[in-house]
VOBA-1610 file (N, C-alpha, C; in pm, whole numbers, padded with zeros to 5 digits, always signed):
BEGIN
Met+02413-07217+05658Met+02283-07253+05714Met+02173-07210+05617Leu+02084-07305+05581Leu+01981-07276+05482Leu+01847-07242+05544Ser+01824-07283+05669Ser+01697-07254+05735Ser+01720-07248+05885Leu+01624-07190+05956Leu+01636-07179+06101Leu+01620-07316+06167Pro+01689-07338+06279Pro+01671-07464+06353Pro+01530-07476+06409Ile+01486-07600+06433Ile+01355-07629+06492Ile+01377-07697+06626Leu+01315-07642+06732Leu+01323-07700+06866Leu+01183-07741+06909Asp+01174-07854+06978Asp+01046-07910+07023Asp+01032-07886+07173Phe+00943-07795+07209Phe+00924-07754+07348Phe+00877-07870+07435Ser+00807-07967+07376Ser+00753-08078+07454Ser+00863-08166+07513Gln+00987-08151+07466Gln+01098-08227+07526Gln+01114-08197+07674Leu+01074-08076+07717Leu+01087-08042+07858Leu+01001-08130+07948Asp+00900-08195+07890Asp+00809-08280+07968Asp+00832-08428+07941Ala+00943-08462+07877Ala+00967-08600+07835Ala+01078-08668+07916Gly+01100-08620+08037Gly+01205-08679+08119Gly+01329-08591+08122Glu+01413-08612+08224Glu+01526-08522+08245Glu+01627-08528+08132Ala+01649-08644+08073Ala+01746-08653+07964Ala+01700-08570+07844Glu+01572-08581+07810Glu+01519-08503+07698Glu+01519-08353+07731Ala+01484-08319+07854Ala+01483-08178+07894Ala+01624-08119+07886Ala+01723-08194+07931Ala+01862-08147+07925Ala+01907-08130+07781Ala+01864-08222+07693Ala+01899-08209+07551Ala+01835-08085+07490Phe+01710-08056+07529Phe+01644-07935+07480Phe+01721-07811+07525Arg+01758-07807+07654Arg+01828-07689+07705Arg+01963-07671+07637Ala+02032-07779+07610Ala+02162-07768+07543Ala+02147-07715+07401Glu+02046-07763+07330Glu+02024-07716+07193Glu+01974-07572+07193Leu+01890-07536+07289Leu+01844-07398+07302Leu+01963-07304+07320Leu+02057-07344+07405Leu+02174-07261+07431Leu+02260-07248+07305Arg+02283-07360+07238Arg+02367-07357+07117Arg+02305-07268+07009Val+02176-07286+06985Val+02109-07215+06876Val+02105-07065+06902Thr+02081-07026+07025Thr+02069-06883+07052Thr+02204-06816+07073His+02308-06895+07093His+02444-06840+07089His+02489-06819+06945Glu+02456-06913+06859Glu+02507-06908+06722Glu+02417-06830+06627Val+02286-06838+06646Val+02192-06782+06549Val+02102-06674+06610Gly+02046-06703+06727Gly+01955-06607+06791Gly+01811-06621+06749Phe+01781-06710+06655Phe+01645-06735+06604Phe+01622-06885+06593Phe+01498-06928+06614Phe+01463-07068+06590Phe+01311-07081+06580Tyr+01266-07195+06528Tyr+01124-07230+06530Tyr+01097-07312+06656Leu+00983-07286+06720Leu+00944-07360+06841Leu+00814-07435+06814Thr+00821-07568+06816Thr+00703-07652+06807Thr+00672-07709+06945Gly+00561-07780+06956Gly+00528-07848+07081Gly+00503-07755+07198His+00460-07632+07170His+00447-07530+07276His+00317-07540+07354Gly+00218-07612+07304Gly+00094-07633+07379Gly-00009-07524+07367Val+00013-07421+07286Val-00088-07317+07266Val-00200-07375+07179Asp-00322-07358+07222Asp-00439-07415+07155Asp-00448-07366+07010Pro-00449-07458+06912Pro-00461-07415+06772Pro-00588-07335+06746Gln-00695-07361+06823Gln-00817-07285+06803Gln-00798-07139+06845Leu-00718-07116+06949Leu-00688-06979+06989Leu-00609-06909+06879Thr-00513-06979+06821Thr-00436-06921+06710Thr-00528-06884+06595Lys-00619-06975+06558Lys-00713-06946+06450Lys-00800-06827+06484Ser-00849-06822+06609Ser-00934-06709+06650Ser-00859-06577+06640Leu-00731-06577+06678Leu-00652-06455+06671Leu-00635-06409+06526Leu-00603-06501+06436Leu-00586-06463+06296Leu-00719-06418+06236Asp-00829-06485+06273Asp-00960-06445+06220Asp-00999-06305+06266Val-00982-06277+06396Val-01022-06146+06447Val-00927-06037+06397Ser-00803-06074+06369Ser-00708-05978+06309Ser-00757-05936+06172Arg-00799-06032+06092Arg-00855-06001+05960Arg-00977-05910+05973Glu-01065-05942+06070Glu-01184-05859+06090Glu-01145-05717+06126Phe-01043-05702+06209Phe-01001-05567+06245Phe-00954-05488+06124Phe-00865-05546+06045Phe-00811-05472+05931Phe-00915-05448+05823Asp-01024-05527+05824Asp-01133-05505+05728Asp-01229-05395+05773Leu-01214-05343+05894Leu-01300-05234+05939Leu-01280-05112+05850Pro-01384-05027+05837Pro-01367-04903+05761Pro-01253-04818+05818Ala-01186-04748+05731Ala-01070-04669+05772Ala-01104-04573+05885Glu-01223-04512+05879Glu-01256-04413+05982Glu-01267-04477+06120Gln-01309-04605+06126Gln-01315-04672+06256Gln-01176-04703+06310Lys-01087-04746+06222Lys-00950-04774+06267Lys-00881-04645+06310Leu-00904-04537+06238Leu-00836-04412+06269Leu-00884-04351+06401Lys-01004-04391+06448Lys-01046-04347+06581Lys-00953-04401+06690Leu-00883-04510+06657Leu-00791-04573+06752Leu-00647-04539+06721Glu-00623-04441+06634Glu-00486-04416+06589Glu-00397-04378+06708Asn-00274-04421+06703Asn-00184-04405+06817Asn-00150-04259+06846Ile-00182-04170+06756Ile-00162-04027+06784Ile-00248-03984+06903His-00352-04062+06934His-00439-04032+07048His-00389-04094+07178Ser-00276-04163+07173Ser-00228-04238+07290Ser-00087-04195+07328Pro-00069-04131+07443Pro+00067-04099+07488Pro+00151-04226+07508Gln+00084-04340+07522Gln+00156-04467+07544Gln+00189-04539+07413Phe+00164-04475+07298Phe+00194-04534+07167Phe+00111-04659+07141Arg-00005-04670+07203Arg-00092-04785+07181Arg-00186-04756+07064Gly-00256-04860+07020Gly-00359-04842+06919Gly-00308-04863+06777Tyr-00378-04802+06684Tyr-00362-04830+06542Tyr-00256-04739+06480Thr-00173-04799+06396Thr-00077-04725+06314Thr-00112-04747+06167Arg-00136-04641+06096Arg-00172-04653+05954Arg-00051-04695+05871Val-00075-04740+05750Val+00032-04780+05659Val+00130-04664+05641Gly+00257-04693+05662Gly+00360-04589+05650Gly+00378-04505+05773Gly+00311-04542+05885Gly+00315-04459+06004Gly+00422-04494+06104Glu+00511-04587+06070Glu+00620-04624+06161Glu+00751-04627+06084Leu+00859-04595+06154Leu+00991-04594+06093Leu+01079-04701+06158Thr+01162-04767+06076Thr+01268-04852+06125Thr+01396-04815+06052Ala+01502-04789+06128Ala+01628-04745+06069Ala+01607-04621+05981Asn+01520-04532+06028Asn+01492-04404+05962Asn+01428-04419+05823Ala+01369-04535+05796Ala+01298-04556+05671Ala+01156-04601+05703Val+01064-04577+05608Val+00923-04603+05631Val+00893-04752+05619Asp+00822-04807+05719Asp+00773-04945+05713Asp+00637-04946+05644Trp+00620-05041+05551Trp+00494-05047+05476Trp+00405-05153+05539Arg+00335-05114+05646Arg+00246-05204+05718Arg+00149-05122+05799Glu+00036-05181+05833Glu-00055-05124+05932Glu-00063-05220+06048Gln-00100-05168+06166Gln-00092-05254+06285Gln-00172-05194+06399Ile-00197-05278+06499Ile-00250-05230+06626Ile-00164-05286+06737Asp-00121-05198+06827Asp-00035-05234+06940Asp-00121-05251+07065Ile-00107-05368+07130Ile-00189-05402+07245Ile-00098-05445+07359Gly-00098-05367+07466Gly-00022-05401+07585Gly-00113-05451+07694Val-00073-05428+07818Val-00155-05462+07934Val-00228-05336+07977Asp-00360-05345+07990Asp-00440-05229+08032Asp-00408-05193+08176Arg-00354-05074+08196Arg-00327-05024+08330Arg-00358-04875+08334Glu-00371-04824+08454Glu-00389-04680+08471Glu-00257-04608+08442Pro-00264-04489+08381Pro-00140-04413+08361Pro-00074-04381+08495Val+00057-04373+08494Val+00133-04339+08614Val+00133-04187+08630Pro+00090-04134+08747Pro+00096-03989+08768Pro+00241-03941+08758Leu+00261-03837+08680Leu+00396-03787+08657Leu+00423-03667+08746Ala+00529-03676+08821Ala+00570-03566+08908Ala+00719-03544+08886Glu+00771-03438+08946Glu+00913-03412+08933Glu+00992-03532+08986Gly+01085-03579+08907Gly+01166-03692+08945Gly+01114-03827+08900Thr+00990-03831+08846Thr+00937-03957+08793Thr+01012-03993+08666Pro+01068-04113+08657Pro+01140-04150+08534Pro+01050-04136+08411Asp+01107-04089+08304Asp+01028-04063+08182Asp+00963-04189+08127Tyr+01025-04305+08149Tyr+00970-04425+08087Tyr+00833-04463+08140Trp+00792-04412+08257Trp+00659-04443+08308Trp+00549-04384+08221Arg+00584-04296+08129Arg+00485-04244+08034Arg+00429-04355+07945Leu+00499-04467+07935Leu+00455-04576+07848Leu+00347-04663+07913Glu+00326-04648+08042Glu+00227-04730+08112Glu+00089-04666+08097Gly-00012-04746+08059Gly-00145-04689+08043Gly-00240-04785+07973Pro-00353-04732+07923Pro-00457-04818+07866Pro-00435-04846+07717Asn-00503-04951+07671Asn-00510-04980+07529Asn-00624-04901+07465Leu-00626-04900+07334Leu-00738-04844+07256Leu-00805-04960+07184Trp-00935-04981+07213Trp-01007-05096+07158Trp-01117-05052+07063Pro-01142-05129+06955Pro-01253-05095+06864Pro-01387-05134+06925Glu-01479-05039+06936Glu-01610-05067+06996Glu-01688-05170+06915Ser-01668-05169+06783Ser-01746-05257+06696Ser-01690-05398+06687Leu-01578-05424+06757Leu-01517-05557+06750Leu-01468-05597+06890Pro-01563-05622+06983Pro-01522-05656+07120Pro-01445-05787+07129Glu-01459-05874+07027Glu-01388-06002+07030Glu-01236-05983+07031Leu-01191-05872+06974Leu-01046-05849+06968Leu-00986-05843+07108Glu-01050-05771+07198Glu-00995-05759+07334Glu-00989-05895+07403Ala-01096-05972+07392Ala-01101-06101+07460Ala-00991-06195+07409Val-00973-06201+07277Val-00874-06290+07220Val-00732-06241+07250Ala-00710-06109+07238Ala-00575-06055+07259Ala-00530-06072+07404Val-00620-06052+07500Val-00584-06070+07641Val-00548-06216+07668Arg-00627-06308+07612Arg-00595-06449+07631Arg-00461-06483+07563Trp-00435-06424+07447Trp-00309-06449+07376Trp-00190-06402+07461Asn-00199-06282+07518Asn-00093-06233+07605Asn-00066-06329+07720Asp-00173-06382+07779Asp-00159-06473+07893Asp-00092-06605+07851Glu-00140-06662+07740Glu-00087-06791+07695Glu+00060-06781+07656Leu+00095-06678+07581Leu+00233-06666+07536Leu+00326-06626+07649Ser+00274-06557+07749Ser+00355-06529+07867Ser+00396-06658+07937Arg+00303-06755+07942Arg+00334-06885+08002Arg+00449-06953+07928Val+00439-06955+07795Val+00544-07018+07716Val+00677-06945+07733Ala+00672-06812+07728Ala+00794-06733+07732Ala+00866-06748+07866Leu+00791-06747+07977Leu+00855-06760+08108Leu+00921-06897+08123Arg+00856-06999+08071Arg+00917-07133+08080Arg+01043-07141+07994Leu+01041-07075+07879Leu+01162-07068+07797Leu+01276-06998+07872Leu+01244-06887+07938Leu+01347-06815+08012Leu+01406-06902+08122Arg+01323-06981+08186Arg+01373-07069+08292Arg+01465-07177+08233Ala+01431-07225+08114Ala+01519-07322+08047Ala+01653-07259+08013Trp+01650-07135+07965Trp+01777-07065+07937Trp+01859-07049+08065Ala+01793-07010+08173Ala+01865-06986+08298Ala+01942-07111+08339Leu+01876-07226+08336Leu+01943-07350+08373Leu+02056-07383+08275Ala+02031-07362+08147Ala+02134-07392+08047Ala+02257-07303+08066Leu+02237-07184+08118Leu+02346-07089+08139Leu+02413-07108+08275Gly+02368-07208+08353Gly+02430-07235+08481Gly+02381-07148+08595Ser+02265-07084+08578Ser+02208-06997+08681Ser+02087-07064+08745Pro+02040-07013+08859Pro+01916-07066+08917Pro+01800-07053+08818Glu+01711-07149+08819Glu+01601-07150+08723Glu+01516-07023+08731Asn+01503-06965+08850Asn+01414-06850+08870Asn+01487-06716+08863Val+01607-06711+08805Val+01687-06589+08810Val+01619-06471+08740Phe+01534-06499+08642Phe+01465-06391+08571Phe+01325-06363+08624Asp+01277-06446+08718Asp+01136-06439+08756Asp+01097-06302+08813Asp+01182-06245+08897Asp+01146-06118+08962Asp+01121-06006+08860Ala+01192-06010+08748Ala+01176-05905+08647Ala+01037-05907+08584Phe+00968-06023+08593Phe+00837-06037+08531Phe+00726-06060+08633Ala+00759-06056+08761Ala+00662-06089+08865Ala+00553-05984+08878Glu+00588-05858+08865Glu+00492-05749+08880Glu+00502-05654+08760Asn+00387-05629+08699Asn+00376-05531+08591Asn+00473-05554+08475Pro+00485-05677+08424Pro+00567-05694+08305Pro+00510-05612+08190Phe+00597-05565+08104Phe+00556-05477+07994Phe+00539-05561+07868Leu+00429-05635+07864Leu+00399-05723+07752Leu+00340-05643+07636Leu+00363-05690+07515Leu+00308-05621+07399Leu+00280-05722+07288Thr+00157-05721+07239Thr+00121-05794+07117Thr+00099-05691+07008Lys+00164-05712+06896Lys+00151-05622+06781Lys+00089-05702+06667Ile-00033-05668+06629Ile-00101-05736+06519Ile-00077-05655+06392Val-00013-05717+06295Val+00042-05645+06180Val-00017-05700+06050Arg-00048-05611+05959Arg-00084-05649+05822Arg+00011-05580+05725Tyr+00076-05662+05641Tyr+00164-05611+05536Tyr+00088-05613+05404Pro+00052-05498+05348Pro-00015-05498+05217Pro+00083-05535+05106Gly+00028-05587+04996Gly+00113-05620+04881Gly+00167-05496+04814Gln+00282-05513+04750Gln+00349-05405+04679Gln+00391-05455+04540Pro+00389-05364+04440Pro+00429-05406+04305Pro+00574-05454+04298Glu+00660-05397+04380Glu+00800-05435+04379Glu+00843-05476+04521Arg+00948-05554+04528Arg+01003-05597+04657Arg+01046-05473+04736Ser+00991-05454+04853Ser+01018-05332+04929Ser+01008-05359+05078Gln+01045-05260+05157Gln+01053-05275+05303Gln+00915-05286+05365Gly+00889-05403+05426Gly+00773-05414+05513Gly+00810-05360+05651Val+00921-05411+05704Val+00984-05352+05821Val+01135-05367+05801Gly+01207-05261+05832Gly+01350-05258+05803Gly+01434-05339+05900Glu+01561-05348+05868Glu+01655-05425+05950Glu+01657-05371+06093His+01644-05461+06189His+01645-05419+06329His+01668-05539+06418Arg+01701-05513+06543Arg+01704-05613+06649Arg+01594-05577+06747Asp+01530-05677+06806Asp+01426-05649+06904Asp+01490-05601+07033Gly+01425-05504+07095Gly+01487-05437+07209Gly+01454-05496+07345Gly+01361-05591+07351Gly+01322-05646+07479Gly+01399-05770+07516Val+01329-05867+07576Val+01391-05990+07622Val+01371-06104+07522Leu+01246-06122+07479Leu+01212-06242+07403Leu+01091-06212+07315Thr+01093-06262+07191Thr+00983-06243+07097Thr+00936-06378+07045Leu+00804-06398+07047Leu+00741-06514+06985Leu+00652-06463+06873Leu+00678-06507+06752Leu+00612-06455+06633Leu+00522-06561+06570Leu+00396-06522+06551Leu+00301-06602+06475Leu+00289-06541+06336Val+00306-06624+06233Val+00292-06579+06094Val+00181-06658+06028Glu+00097-06588+05954Glu-00011-06652+05881Glu+00045-06763+05791Pro-00016-06882+05794Pro+00036-06993+05713Pro+00049-06957+05565Gly+00160-07003+05508Gly+00181-06985+05365Gly+00233-06848+05323Lys+00265-06762+05420Lys+00307-06626+05388Lys+00452-06606+05430Asp+00540-06585+05334Asp+00680-06563+05369Asp+00711-06413+05368Gly+00839-06379+05380Gly+00881-06240+05382Gly+00982-06208+05490Leu+00984-06287+05599Leu+01079-06266+05707Leu+01216-06319+05667Gln+01319-06241+05695Gln+01456-06285+05674Gln+01539-06255+05799Val+01634-06345+05828Val+01720-06337+05946Val+01865-06333+05900Glu+01944-06242+05958Glu+02085-06231+05922Glu+02166-06335+05999His+02255-06405+05927His+02345-06501+05991His+02478-06501+05917Glu+02582-06459+05988Glu+02717-06455+05933Glu+02724-06383+05798Gly+02655-06270+05794Gly+02661-06185+05676Gly+02567-06223+05564Glu+02490-06330+05580Glu+02394-06373+05478Glu+02252-06360+05536Trp+02155-06345+05444Trp+02015-06336+05485Trp+01947-06470+05458Ile+01884-06526+05562Ile+01818-06655+05555Ile+01667-06632+05555Asp+01595-06692+05460Asp+01449-06686+05460Asp+01395-06766+05577Ala+01289-06713+05640Ala+01227-06781+05755Ala+01076-06788+05732Pro+01031-06873+05638Pro+00888-06887+05612Pro+00820-06955+05730Pro+00688-06939+05743Pro+00619-07003+05856Pro+00625-07154+05848Val+00633-07217+05965Val+00626-07363+05979Val+00497-07394+06053Asp+00420-07488+06001Asp+00289-07518+06059Asp+00300-07546+06209Gly+00219-07475+06286Gly+00211-07498+06430Gly+00327-07446+06511Ala+00419-07373+06449Ala+00539-07327+06519Ala+00539-07175+06533Phe+00602-07129+06640Phe+00637-06988+06652Phe+00780-06968+06603Val+00806-06852+06546Val+00944-06808+06526Val+00984-06735+06654Val+01093-06777+06715Val+01137-06721+06843Val+01273-06655+06825Asn+01287-06537+06883Asn+01420-06473+06885Asn+01439-06399+07016Ile+01565-06383+07053Ile+01594-06309+07176Ile+01614-06162+07141Gly+01596-06079+07242Gly+01614-05935+07225Gly+01739-05886+07297Glu+01758-05756+07288Glu+01881-05696+07339Glu+01897-05710+07490Met+01786-05719+07565Met+01798-05731+07710Met+01856-05867+07751Leu+01826-05972+07674Leu+01884-06102+07705Leu+02030-06108+07659Glu+02062-06039+07552Glu+02203-06025+07514Glu+02280-05953+07624Leu+02220-05847+07678Leu+02284-05771+07786Leu+02305-05859+07910Ala+02204-05939+07945Ala+02212-06022+08065Ala+02322-06127+08056Thr+02360-06165+07933Thr+02460-06272+07915Thr+02590-06218+07856Asp+02611-06087+07863Asp+02732-06025+07810Asp+02759-06066+07665Gly+02651-06081+07592Gly+02665-06112+07451Gly+02681-06259+07418Tyr+02672-06348+07519Tyr+02680-06490+07486Tyr+02559-06530+07402Leu+02441-06483+07442Leu+02323-06499+07359Leu+02312-06380+07266Lys+02258-06403+07148Lys+02272-06307+07039Lys+02137-06249+06997Ala+02124-06116+07005Ala+02009-06046+06946Ala+02042-06021+06799Thr+01961-06076+06710Thr+01998-06088+06570Thr+01919-05992+06483Leu+01985-05935+06384Leu+01918-05851+06286Leu+01818-05933+06204His+01702-05873+06177His+01604-05935+06089His+01524-05827+06018Arg+01452-05864+05914Arg+01376-05770+05834Arg+01260-05844+05769Val+01164-05766+05716Val+01049-05825+05647Val+01027-05750+05517Phe+01009-05825+05409Phe+00972-05766+05281Phe+00822-05774+05261Ser+00768-05676+05192Ser+00625-05676+05160Ser+00591-05793+05069Pro+00469-05846+05081Pro+00427-05951+04987Pro+00401-05892+04849Gln+00379-05981+04753Gln+00354-05937+04617Gln+00220-05865+04606Asp+00212-05776+04508Asp+00089-05703+04482Asp-00027-05802+04463Gly-00142-05768+04521Gly-00257-05856+04511Gly-00273-05951+04628Ser-00176-05950+04721Ser-00185-06033+04841Ser-00148-05948+04962Asp-00156-06006+05079Asp-00110-05939+05200Asp-00066-06046+05298Arg-00026-06003+05417Arg+00033-06096+05514Arg+00000-06048+05655Ile-00055-06136+05737Ile-00078-06107+05878Ile+00035-06171+05959Ser+00092-06094+06049Ser+00188-06152+06143Ser+00166-06087+06279Val+00189-06166+06384Val+00160-06122+06521Val+00281-06150+06609Pro+00371-06054+06626Pro+00477-06071+06723Pro+00428-06041+06865Phe+00469-06125+06958Phe+00444-06104+07101Phe+00577-06077+07167Phe+00587-05964+07235Phe+00712-05921+07298Phe+00701-05941+07449Phe+00787-06028+07502Phe+00788-06059+07644Phe+00895-05974+07709Asn+00850-05872+07779Asn+00941-05772+07835Asn+00917-05757+07985Pro+01019-05721+08060Pro+01003-05706+08204Pro+00935-05574+08238Ala+00915-05551+08367Ala+00864-05422+08412Ala+00959-05310+08367Leu+00902-05193+08344Leu+00980-05083+08288Leu+01097-05042+08377Asp+01084-05059+08507Asp+01192-05016+08597Asp+01293-05127+08624Thr+01286-05236+08547Thr+01377-05348+08566Thr+01516-05318+08513Val+01616-05347+08593Val+01753-05356+08546Val+01783-05505+08531Met+01808-05548+08409Met+01824-05691+08385Met+01938-05749+08469Pro+01915-05866+08530Pro+02025-05930+08605Pro+02137-05969+08510Arg+02261-05944+08553Arg+02377-05984+08473Arg+02424-06120+08526Leu+02411-06221+08442Leu+02441-06357+08486Leu+02591-06379+08499Gln+02628-06458+08598Gln+02767-06499+08614Gln+02787-06629+08538Leu+02848-06620+08421Leu+02868-06738+08337Leu+02991-06816+08384Asp+02985-06948+08366Asp+03104-07025+08402Asp+03215-06999+08300Glu+03334-07050+08330Glu+03451-07017+08249Glu+03434-07057+08103Asn+03373-07172+08078Asn+03356-07218+07940Asn+03266-07125+07859Leu+03159-07077+07922Leu+03068-06988+07852Leu+03124-06846+07843Ser+03180-06797+07952Ser+03229-06658+07952Ser+03340-06639+07850Arg+03415-06744+07824Arg+03522-06736+07723Arg+03466-06703+07585Asp+03342-06748+07559Asp+03280-06725+07429Asp+03180-06611+07429Ala+03169-06540+07540Ala+03080-06423+07543Ala+03141-06309+07462Arg+03062-06250+07374Arg+03114-06153+07278Arg+03101-06008+07322Gly+03040-05985+07438Gly+03009-05847+07475Gly+02892-05797+07393Leu+02850-05676+07420Leu+02734-05622+07350Leu+02769-05594+07205Ser+02679-05632+07115Ser+02703-05612+06973Ser+02680-05467+06934Ala+02746-05427+06828Ala+02731-05290+06777Ala+02600-05279+06701Asp+02526-05173+06726Asp+02401-05150+06655Asp+02429-05079+06523Pro+02374-05129+06411Pro+02405-05067+06282Pro+02353-04925+06267Thr+02255-04885+06351Thr+02204-04748+06345Thr+02267-04659+06451Asn+02375-04708+06514Asn+02446-04631+06617Asn+02356-04597+06735Ser+02272-04693+06774Ser+02188-04679+06893Ser+02219-04795+06987Pro+02329-04787+07060Pro+02371-04899+07143Pro+02272-04928+07254Ile+02275-05052+07302Ile+02192-05093+07414Ile+02228-05008+07536Leu+02126-04955+07603Leu+02149-04878+07725Leu+02156-04974+07843Glu+02262-04967+07920Glu+02282-05060+08032Glu+02218-05006+08159Thr+02093-04962+08144Thr+02018-04909+08259Thr+01889-04991+08271Thr+01775-04926+08277Thr+01650-05000+08289Thr+01597-05040+08151Tyr+01509-05140+08153Tyr+01442-05173+08028Tyr+01360-05054+07979Gly+01298-04980+08070Gly+01214-04866+08031Gly+01289-04759+07956Asp+01415-04733+07994Asp+01495-04633+07919Asp+01510-04676+07774Asn+01534-04805+07752Asn+01546-04855+07616Asn+01413-04851+07542Ala+01305-04895+07609Ala+01175-04902+07544Ala+01126-04764+07500Leu+01144-04664+07586Leu+01100-04529+07551Leu+01178-04476+07431Arg+01306-04503+07427Arg+01387-04458+07314Arg+01338-04519+07184Tyr+01306-04651+07186Tyr+01257-04717+07065Tyr+01128-04652+07017Arg+01038-04624+07108Arg+00908-04569+07070Arg+00919-04428+07014Leu+01000-04346+07078Leu+01017-04209+07029Leu+01075-04208+06888Arg+01166-04300+06862Arg+01232-04307+06733Arg+01139-04361+06624Ala+01056-04460+06660Ala+00972-04527+06561Ala+00847-04447+06526His+00798-04366+06619His+00672-04294+06598His+00693-04145+06626Pro+00761-04073+06538Pro+00791-03933+06564Pro+00667-03844+06575Asn+00556-03885+06510Asn+00434-03805+06521Asn+00377-03812+06662Val+00376-03930+06722Val+00328-03943+06860Val+00424-03873+06956Ala+00553-03887+06930Ala+00652-03820+07014Ala+00632-03669+07013Ala+00609-03613+06895Ala+00591-03468+06886Ala+00463-03423+06954Ala+00357-03504+06944Ala+00228-03465+07000Ala+00225-03475+07152His+00294-03572+07211His+00279-03599+07354His+00407-03587+07435His+00524-03590+07368His+00650-03593+07441His+00752-03498+07382Ala+00704-03381+07341Ala+00795-03286+07276Ala+00908-03245+07369Asp+00884-03249+07501Asp+00989-03208+07595Asp+01107-03304+07594Leu+01084-03428+07546Leu+01193-03526+07542Leu+01273-03520+07412Leu+01223-03448+07315Leu+01290-03445+07185Leu+01403-03344+07181
//
């Protein structure tokens, strides 16, 4: 395989035959590859442009303004991460970013409260750039619409009721938009290291003309440059868990751009409420025969078959040891 498959989301609105063909191809691609490009999704191109423009404005802010929002100030790991401030596979990622979830009040912690509720809370917003909040909130809403419809298409393709995943996202879904800038480097180096996404579903927007993303397939690394008007979509470990490995959470990585340039990318993570235990689908005989079980994690951090929150907290503690030490030393 030389490039990722391309699926056209608008097929779902083109009659039952086209919708069935889309669902069949969606199932095949995510069983075999776990990644694809999604066109025809209906997200307003002007919203996409606004998001990329305001992302540039944010990263152009003076360092002292960005550092006021640094995630060391957030027990929920929200806000700004400076270049080199995150780890993947125990190695430093060369990127800066701002993590934006859903603004909620922190959960009062008492004896017996699950630790993962520490992740629920407010975002950190730049006072000098109020446009960021407005655009990011709209982006979360729009991509949630696309992601939920994709999940319903998967459910039908897997032989389950269309709404089998709905309850997991009905109240307090743990959505996250991560706006990332990869600075240029003199030599080819880690922008973000090899990893699998830990949630349910990721929709990635990449600045046009900027490559660097690679996806593992059958032991080879495939380049995944941006395609005009398309999202790069991949499933996470929770959807692999729900299908006993029939759907595949795939390793991927990003290399830094060349010196003198940079790269903006915006992954949106569609995740259920923190206390969700993912439904385990009953696959028919044809599908269950090809279910691979849970894949082995190369960093020896297997998927936890409990709540999504248990997995999410583990990822955060591992990726941001400075925030973990400052706010969650009792968990270390």
